[in-house]
C-alpha positions as CSV (number, residue, x, y, z in Angstrom):
1,M,25.4,119.0,30.8
2,T,28.3,121.2,32.1
3,A,32.0,119.9,31.4
4,A,33.5,118.2,34.6
5,A,36.9,118.5,35.5
6,G,39.4,117.1,33.3
7,G,42.9,116.0,31.6
8,A,43.8,115.4,28.4
9,L,42.0,113.0,25.2
10,I,44.4,110.4,24.1
11,L,43.4,109.5,20.8
12,S,46.9,108.5,19.3
13,T,44.9,105.8,17.4
14,M,43.9,108.4,14.8
15,T,45.2,110.7,12.0
16,E,43.5,114.2,11.9
17,T,41.8,115.4,8.7
18,V,40.8,118.8,8.0
19,R,37.5,118.9,7.4
20,E,34.4,121.0,8.4
21,P,31.7,119.1,9.9
22,A,28.0,119.2,8.0
23,D,26.2,119.6,11.2
24,R,28.7,122.1,12.9
25,A,25.5,124.0,14.1
26,A,24.4,120.6,16.2
27,L,27.8,120.0,17.5
28,D,28.3,123.8,18.2
29,A,25.0,123.5,20.2
30,A,26.4,120.6,22.2
31,L,29.9,122.3,23.0
32,Q,28.0,124.8,24.8
33,R,25.5,122.6,26.7
34,M,28.6,121.1,28.4
35,G,30.1,124.3,28.8
36,L,33.2,124.4,26.8
37,I,32.5,126.9,24.2
38,S,30.3,130.0,24.6
39,S,27.1,131.5,22.5
40,G,28.8,132.5,19.6
41,E,32.4,131.4,19.7
42,R,33.5,129.4,16.9
43,A,35.1,126.5,17.3
44,R,37.6,124.7,14.7
45,Y,36.7,121.3,14.4
46,T,39.7,118.2,12.4
47,A,38.4,115.1,11.8
48,L,40.0,112.4,13.4
49,T,39.8,109.0,11.2
50,G,40.8,105.9,12.4
51,G,37.1,104.3,13.9
52,V,34.2,103.2,12.1
53,A,31.5,103.7,14.9
54,S,32.1,106.9,15.7
55,D,32.6,110.4,14.5
56,I,35.5,111.7,16.0
57,W,36.7,115.6,16.2
58,K,39.4,117.4,17.8
59,V,38.0,121.1,18.8
60,D,40.4,124.2,19.1
61,T,38.8,127.3,20.4
62,A,40.4,130.2,21.5
63,T,41.8,128.8,25.0
64,R,41.6,125.3,24.9
65,S,42.0,122.0,22.6
66,F,39.4,118.7,23.2
67,A,38.2,116.3,21.4
68,I,34.8,114.9,20.9
69,K,33.1,111.6,20.2
70,R,29.9,110.7,18.8
71,A,28.2,106.9,18.3
72,L,27.0,106.8,14.6
73,P,23.9,104.4,14.0
74,K,25.5,102.7,10.8
75,L,29.1,101.6,11.2
76,K,31.4,102.6,8.4
77,V,32.4,99.1,6.9
78,A,31.3,97.1,4.0
79,D,28.4,95.3,5.1
80,D,25.2,97.1,6.5
81,W,26.0,97.4,10.4
82,F,23.7,99.4,12.5
83,V,23.9,99.8,16.1
84,P,22.2,101.6,18.7
85,V,23.3,104.8,19.6
86,E,23.0,105.2,22.9
87,R,25.8,103.2,23.2
88,N,27.7,106.2,23.8
89,A,26.1,107.0,27.1
90,F,27.2,103.2,28.2
91,E,30.9,104.1,27.1
92,V,31.3,106.9,29.5
93,K,29.3,105.0,32.1
94,W,32.3,102.4,31.6
95,M,35.5,105.2,31.9
96,E,33.8,106.1,35.3
97,V,33.5,102.6,36.6
98,V,36.8,102.0,35.7
99,R,38.4,105.4,37.2
100,G,37.2,104.3,40.7
101,I,39.3,100.7,40.3
102,L,42.3,101.9,37.8
103,P,42.2,105.8,37.4
104,R,45.0,105.5,35.6
105,A,43.7,103.4,32.7
106,V,41.0,105.7,31.3
107,P,41.5,109.1,29.8
108,P,39.4,111.3,32.1
109,L,36.4,113.0,30.7
110,I,35.6,116.7,30.7
111,G,31.9,117.0,29.3
112,H,28.9,114.5,28.5
113,D,25.8,115.3,26.4
114,P,23.4,112.4,26.0
115,Q,21.0,114.5,24.5
116,A,23.3,115.0,20.9
117,G,25.0,111.1,21.8
118,L,28.6,112.7,22.8
119,F,31.1,112.8,24.9
120,A,34.4,115.0,25.5
121,M,37.7,114.7,26.4
122,A,40.8,116.7,25.7
123,Y,43.9,115.8,24.0
124,L,47.4,114.2,24.9
125,D,50.6,113.8,22.9
126,P,50.3,110.8,21.2
127,A,54.5,110.8,21.2
128,T,53.9,110.3,24.8
129,Y,50.9,108.4,25.3
130,R,51.8,105.9,22.2
131,N,49.0,103.4,20.4
132,W,50.1,99.6,21.1
133,K,48.6,98.5,17.7
134,N,51.6,100.9,16.3
135,E,54.1,99.4,18.5
136,L,52.9,95.8,17.8
137,S,53.0,96.6,13.8
138,E,56.9,98.0,13.9
139,G,57.7,94.5,15.5
140,R,58.3,96.0,19.3
141,T,56.8,93.1,21.4
142,D,56.9,94.2,25.2
143,E,56.7,91.4,27.3
144,V,56.3,93.7,30.3
145,F,53.6,95.8,28.7
146,A,51.6,92.7,27.8
147,A,52.0,91.7,31.6
148,A,50.3,94.9,32.9
149,V,47.6,94.9,30.5
150,G,46.4,91.7,31.4
151,R,47.3,92.6,35.2
152,A,44.7,96.4,34.4
153,L,41.8,93.7,32.8
154,A,42.0,91.2,35.1
155,R,41.5,94.4,38.2
156,I,38.6,95.5,36.0
157,H,37.1,92.5,36.1
158,A,37.5,91.5,39.6
159,A,36.4,94.6,41.0
160,S,33.7,94.7,39.1
161,A,32.5,90.8,39.6
162,K,29.4,90.1,40.8
163,D,28.4,93.7,41.5
164,P,24.3,93.5,41.1
165,V,24.5,97.6,41.0
166,I,27.1,97.1,37.9
167,A,25.1,94.6,36.6
168,A,22.1,96.9,36.5
169,A,24.0,99.9,35.2
170,F,24.8,97.9,32.0
171,A,22.6,95.8,30.9
172,T,23.1,96.2,27.6
173,D,22.4,92.8,25.8
174,E,20.8,94.4,23.2
175,T,24.1,96.6,21.9
176,F,26.3,93.9,22.9
177,H,24.9,91.4,20.5
178,A,24.2,93.5,17.8
179,I,27.9,95.1,17.6
180,R,30.0,92.1,19.2
181,L,27.7,88.8,19.3
182,A,26.1,89.1,15.5
183,A,28.7,90.9,13.9
184,Y,31.4,88.7,14.2
185,L,30.0,84.9,15.5
186,E,27.0,84.7,14.0
187,A,27.4,86.5,10.7
188,T,30.6,84.2,10.2
189,A,28.1,81.0,10.9
190,P,26.6,81.0,7.2
191,K,30.1,81.2,5.6
192,H,31.2,77.5,7.4
193,P,28.4,75.4,8.2
194,Q,30.0,72.7,9.6
195,A,30.5,75.1,12.2
196,A,27.5,77.0,11.9
197,D,25.7,75.6,15.3
198,A,29.3,75.6,17.5
199,L,29.3,79.4,16.6
200,M,25.8,80.1,17.3
201,A,26.1,78.4,20.7
202,L,29.1,80.3,21.8
203,S,27.1,83.6,21.1
204,R,24.1,82.3,23.2
205,N,26.4,81.2,26.2
206,T,28.5,84.1,26.0
207,L,25.3,86.3,26.0
208,A,24.0,84.7,28.9
209,T,27.1,84.5,31.2
210,K,26.7,87.3,33.9
211,L,30.0,87.9,35.1
212,S,31.6,91.1,35.5
213,L,32.3,94.1,33.4
214,V,33.2,93.8,30.5
215,H,34.7,96.4,27.9
216,G,33.8,94.7,24.6
217,D,36.8,96.0,22.1
218,V,40.1,95.3,24.2
219,S,42.2,95.7,20.7
220,P,45.7,97.1,20.6
221,K,44.2,99.9,18.6
222,N,42.2,100.8,21.7
223,I,45.2,100.3,24.1
224,L,47.5,103.2,24.9
225,V,51.5,102.7,26.0
226,G,50.9,105.6,28.6
227,P,53.9,106.3,31.1
228,D,52.1,105.1,34.0
229,G,51.0,101.9,32.5
230,P,48.0,100.7,29.6
231,I,45.3,103.2,28.9
232,F,41.7,101.8,27.0
233,L,39.9,103.3,25.1
234,D,36.6,103.3,23.5
235,A,34.6,101.0,25.0
236,E,31.5,101.5,23.2
237,C,30.4,97.9,23.7
238,A,30.3,98.0,27.2
239,W,28.4,95.2,28.8
240,Y,28.1,93.6,32.0
241,G,28.8,89.8,31.0
242,D,31.3,87.5,30.4
243,P,35.1,88.7,31.0
244,A,36.3,85.8,28.7
245,F,35.4,88.1,25.6
246,D,37.4,90.3,26.8
247,L,40.5,88.3,27.1
248,G,39.7,86.1,24.3
249,F,39.3,89.4,21.9
250,C,42.9,90.8,22.8
251,L,44.7,87.1,22.9
252,N,43.1,87.4,19.2
253,H,45.0,89.8,17.9
254,M,48.3,88.1,19.6
255,L,47.4,85.4,17.0
256,L,46.5,88.1,13.9
257,K,49.2,90.0,13.9
258,C,52.0,87.2,13.2
259,L,50.3,87.4,9.9
260,W,50.9,91.3,9.8
261,T,54.2,91.5,11.1
262,P,55.7,87.8,10.6
263,R,59.0,88.8,11.6
264,A,57.7,89.3,15.2
265,A,55.7,86.3,15.4
266,A,57.8,84.6,17.9
267,G,57.2,88.0,20.2
268,F,53.3,87.9,19.3
269,L,53.2,84.5,20.6
270,A,55.3,85.0,23.5
271,L,52.9,88.1,24.5
272,F,49.7,85.9,24.5
273,E,51.1,83.9,27.1
274,I,52.1,86.6,29.5
275,L,48.9,88.1,28.6
276,A,47.2,85.1,29.3
277,Q,48.9,84.1,32.2
278,T,48.9,87.2,33.9
279,Y,45.3,87.4,33.3
280,L,44.6,84.3,35.0
281,A,46.7,85.1,38.1
282,G,44.0,87.5,38.5
283,V,41.2,85.7,38.4
284,N,39.3,85.1,41.9
285,W,35.7,85.5,40.9
286,E,35.7,81.8,39.8
287,P,38.3,78.9,39.4
288,P,40.8,80.2,36.9
289,S,41.1,76.9,35.0
290,I,37.4,77.4,34.2
291,M,37.4,80.9,33.2
292,E,40.8,79.7,30.7
293,R,38.3,77.3,29.1
294,R,35.4,79.4,28.4
295,T,38.0,82.0,26.9
296,A,39.8,79.1,24.9
297,H,36.0,77.9,23.4
298,L,35.2,81.1,22.5
299,L,38.9,82.4,21.3
300,P,38.6,80.0,17.7
301,G,35.2,81.7,16.5
302,L,36.8,85.1,17.3
303,F,39.7,84.0,15.3
304,L,37.3,83.1,12.3
305,A,35.2,86.1,12.8
306,R,38.1,88.0,11.7
307,V,38.2,86.7,8.1
308,D,34.6,86.2,7.6
309,G,32.7,88.1,9.8
310,K,31.6,91.5,9.6
311,S,34.8,92.9,10.7
312,P,37.9,91.4,9.3
313,A,40.9,92.4,10.0
314,E,42.5,94.8,7.5
315,Y,45.4,93.3,7.5
316,V,44.7,90.0,6.7
317,T,44.3,90.1,3.0
318,A,46.0,87.2,1.4
319,E,44.2,83.9,0.9
320,S,46.6,82.1,1.9
321,D,46.5,83.6,5.8
322,K,43.0,83.3,5.4
323,A,43.2,79.8,4.8
324,R,45.8,79.2,7.8
325,V,42.7,81.0,10.3
326,R,40.1,79.2,8.7
327,L,42.4,75.7,9.5
328,V,43.6,76.1,12.6
329,A,39.7,77.8,13.8
330,L,37.6,75.4,12.5
331,N,39.4,72.6,14.0
332,F,39.2,73.8,17.5
333,L,35.2,74.5,16.6
334,A,35.0,71.1,15.9
335,Q,36.9,69.8,19.0
336,P,37.1,72.4,21.3
337,P,40.5,72.9,23.4
338,E,40.6,72.9,27.3
339,R,43.6,75.2,27.4
340,L,44.5,78.7,26.0
341,A,48.1,77.0,25.3
342,D,46.8,74.8,23.0
343,I,45.8,77.3,20.7
344,R,49.1,79.0,20.9
345,E,51.0,75.7,20.1
346,A,48.6,74.8,17.1
347,W,49.2,78.5,15.2
348,A,52.5,78.3,16.3
349,R,53.1,74.8,14.1
350,E,50.3,76.4,11.0
351,I,53.0,79.4,10.8
352,G,56.2,77.6,11.4
353,I,57.4,78.7,15.1
354,K,58.6,77.3,17.4
355,V,57.1,77.9,20.8
356,L,57.7,76.3,24.7
357,A,54.9,74.2,25.7
């Protein structure tokens, strides 16, 4: 497939490691098929580290720089975690759909090679496009930006809601189940027998809910603070299903960051509230209260999964912090909350932060 007209890749979540790819010939062939290098041209590859689901390389030629992303069949985590590599093509589709909704909310593509399971984008200066996770780690809690994230996410969900064409294009239940529901909720269930039924029910109910296009990994590490608002990366889990997963997944990080950067905990809880309120103000495909209730039911399961699932948060390492997460999450799994604010307030009490009701 020839390269499409494109801009610059935005991968400021990554760090660079000079390393020659073991399968350079295969990568060169893919770049030639996309029209990004000529036959016989030798590109320079630099590994971009930071992700667990893909190999990502910065590529320098005599005339340009760009990056390529290739999905891995086995994720780079401690537990065995195998997922279909076809998700790479659905990530490309997600970016194409979202470009039609919010053109500045995704990085432009410059090429896609389904045969090799990879796509290409160009590269932007991380000094201009800052990574939101890095900002949060420094305790910078920009409420205006959090509101913009909530607004953009709601726009994507609203524009794709109840669309049979998009639903048919993203019938990726198998991949979403493997990489998200099984790895998070279902993998956590055996470790907490008292909550196992609730966790399995959340997995089944989420998979059965078909309302809009879902990103599946709305984490601060996959959101850039761009000059024109948030830019979303890494839609490998793209799926037509329950938008509550995206909202809950993002809000989960606002809770967890309180343990990573405790001095900014009050700010993170403020971001939680602002992001939730801004998002819910944009819900028009169902009553916002129903959307909020479904998210509030799901969030404790996701919270618990980040200490006991297949993909634990790398910065929640102290056993005392894990115990706090388990206490709050298990209480809500036993008695599901109706409002997201109920979770925010309970977590604030647990970590000793005063918040406005």
